[in-house]
C-alpha positions as CSV (number, residue, x, y, z in Angstrom):
1,M,-50.6,147.4,215.4
2,E,-52.9,147.5,212.4
3,N,-56.6,147.2,212.0
4,V,-59.6,148.3,209.9
5,W,-62.5,150.2,211.2
6,P,-65.0,149.1,208.5
7,N,-66.3,151.8,206.2
8,K,-64.2,154.4,208.1
9,I,-60.3,153.9,208.2
10,E,-57.6,151.4,207.7
11,Y,-54.6,152.1,209.9
12,S,-51.1,150.8,210.8
13,I,-49.0,152.3,213.5
14,S,-45.6,150.6,214.1
15,T,-42.1,151.1,215.4
16,P,-39.0,149.4,213.8
17,T,-38.0,147.8,217.1
18,K,-39.5,147.0,220.5
19,A,-36.3,147.9,222.4
20,V,-35.0,151.4,222.5
21,V,-31.7,152.7,223.9
22,F,-32.2,155.0,226.9
23,G,-32.0,158.7,225.9
24,T,-32.5,158.2,222.2
25,S,-35.7,158.5,220.2
26,I,-38.5,156.3,219.1
27,R,-39.5,156.3,215.4
28,V,-43.2,155.7,214.9
29,D,-44.5,155.0,211.4
30,F,-48.1,155.8,210.6
31,K,-50.2,154.6,207.6
32,L,-53.7,156.0,207.6
33,I,-56.1,155.1,204.7
34,P,-59.6,156.7,204.9
35,L,-62.3,154.4,203.7
36,L,-65.1,156.9,204.0
37,K,-65.3,159.7,201.3
38,G,-64.8,163.1,202.9
39,L,-63.2,161.7,206.1
40,R,-60.3,163.9,207.3
41,I,-57.6,163.2,209.9
42,G,-57.6,165.5,212.9
43,Q,-55.1,165.6,215.8
44,I,-52.8,162.6,216.2
45,V,-51.5,162.1,219.8
46,S,-48.7,159.7,220.7
47,Q,-47.8,159.1,224.4
48,L,-45.1,157.1,226.2
49,I,-46.6,155.9,229.5
50,E,-44.4,154.6,232.3
51,S,-45.9,152.3,234.9
52,H,-44.4,151.4,238.3
53,D,-45.3,148.4,240.5
54,L,-43.4,148.5,243.8
55,T,-43.8,145.7,246.3
56,L,-42.5,145.7,249.9
57,N,-41.1,142.3,250.9
58,P,-41.7,140.6,247.5
59,E,-40.8,137.2,248.9
60,D,-43.7,137.4,251.4
61,P,-46.8,135.7,250.0
62,D,-49.0,138.4,251.5
63,S,-47.0,141.1,249.9
64,V,-49.7,141.7,247.2
65,R,-51.4,144.0,249.7
66,N,-48.2,146.0,250.1
67,T,-47.9,146.9,246.4
68,Y,-47.8,150.5,245.2
69,K,-48.8,151.2,241.6
70,S,-48.5,154.4,239.7
71,T,-48.2,155.6,236.1
72,R,-46.9,158.8,234.5
73,T,-46.7,160.2,231.0
74,I,-43.1,160.5,229.9
75,L,-43.8,162.2,226.6
76,N,-46.8,163.6,224.7
77,D,-46.5,164.3,221.0
78,E,-49.4,166.1,219.3
79,H,-49.3,166.3,215.5
80,E,-51.7,167.5,212.8
81,L,-51.3,166.7,209.2
82,D,-50.4,169.7,207.0
83,E,-53.4,170.9,205.1
84,D,-51.2,171.1,202.0
85,S,-50.2,167.5,202.1
86,G,-53.0,165.7,200.3
87,L,-53.6,162.0,200.0
88,E,-50.9,160.0,198.4
89,I,-50.9,156.6,196.7
90,I,-50.0,153.9,199.2
91,D,-49.4,150.2,198.3
92,E,-50.3,150.9,194.7
93,M,-54.0,150.7,195.4
94,A,-55.2,153.0,198.2
95,E,-55.0,156.7,198.9
96,G,-53.9,157.7,202.3
97,Y,-51.3,159.3,204.5
98,Q,-48.0,157.8,205.3
99,F,-45.5,159.5,207.7
100,S,-43.1,159.0,210.6
101,R,-42.8,160.8,213.9
102,H,-39.6,160.8,216.1
103,L,-40.3,160.9,219.8
104,E,-37.3,162.2,221.7
105,L,-36.8,160.3,225.0
106,P,-35.6,162.2,228.1
107,K,-31.9,161.8,228.9
108,T,-32.2,161.8,232.7
109,L,-33.4,159.1,235.1
110,T,-35.5,161.7,236.9
111,R,-37.7,162.1,233.8
112,C,-37.7,158.5,232.6
113,L,-36.6,155.3,234.2
114,Q,-35.4,152.1,232.4
115,D,-37.5,149.0,232.3
116,T,-36.7,146.6,235.2
117,D,-38.3,143.7,237.0
118,T,-36.2,142.8,240.1
119,R,-36.8,142.4,243.9
120,G,-40.2,144.0,244.0
121,I,-39.5,146.8,241.5
122,K,-41.2,146.5,238.2
123,I,-41.0,149.4,235.6
124,R,-42.6,149.1,232.2
125,H,-43.3,151.4,229.3
126,K,-46.0,151.4,226.6
127,L,-46.9,153.6,223.7
128,K,-50.5,154.9,223.4
129,F,-52.0,156.5,220.3
130,R,-55.1,158.6,219.6
131,V,-56.1,159.5,216.1
132,Q,-59.0,161.9,215.6
133,L,-61.3,161.2,212.6
134,L,-63.3,164.2,211.3
135,N,-66.3,162.7,209.7
136,P,-68.1,164.4,206.7
137,D,-71.3,164.7,208.8
138,G,-69.5,166.8,211.4
139,H,-69.0,164.4,214.3
140,V,-65.6,163.4,215.6
141,S,-64.5,159.7,216.1
142,E,-61.3,158.5,217.6
143,V,-59.0,155.5,217.1
144,C,-57.3,154.8,220.5
145,K,-54.7,152.1,221.0
C-alpha cells in the first residue's frame, strides 16, 4: 500500500508476496518520505490479525444467525528508527527512510491457524500498520492502515 498525506508524508508499505509459508517470516518493506520540514517518525507498529468466522450448519439459509466471529492478534512488532540513522536519498530525488522488518510467525497451530474457507470455518489474516508522525509543532499524527 502506498499513499501521500499532502504536506506531511509519502509512504509505501509492502510485502514481496501475499502468500506466506506457515511458521516462516513475513518481510515488510517500508519507505517513509517526510514532506514537512521537521517531521520525525515515531513508533512504527506492525500487527498480524487473525479473524475467525464459524458458522453452525452452513448449508442452512438461516445459519447467518448462528455465526460466531472473533479476532486475535498473532504478532505485534514495535519499532523505532535509530536516532543515528538520518535521512537517506531515496529514488534519486527525495530524502526519507527505507528499511525492512522481518515478522516471525508462530510455528504452532495453537498460536496461529492457517487460512481456510470450508464447511462453515473461515479463517483469514491481515496485516495492520500504525506509523507515528511527530510534528514540528509538538502534536502527534498517525498513519493507520
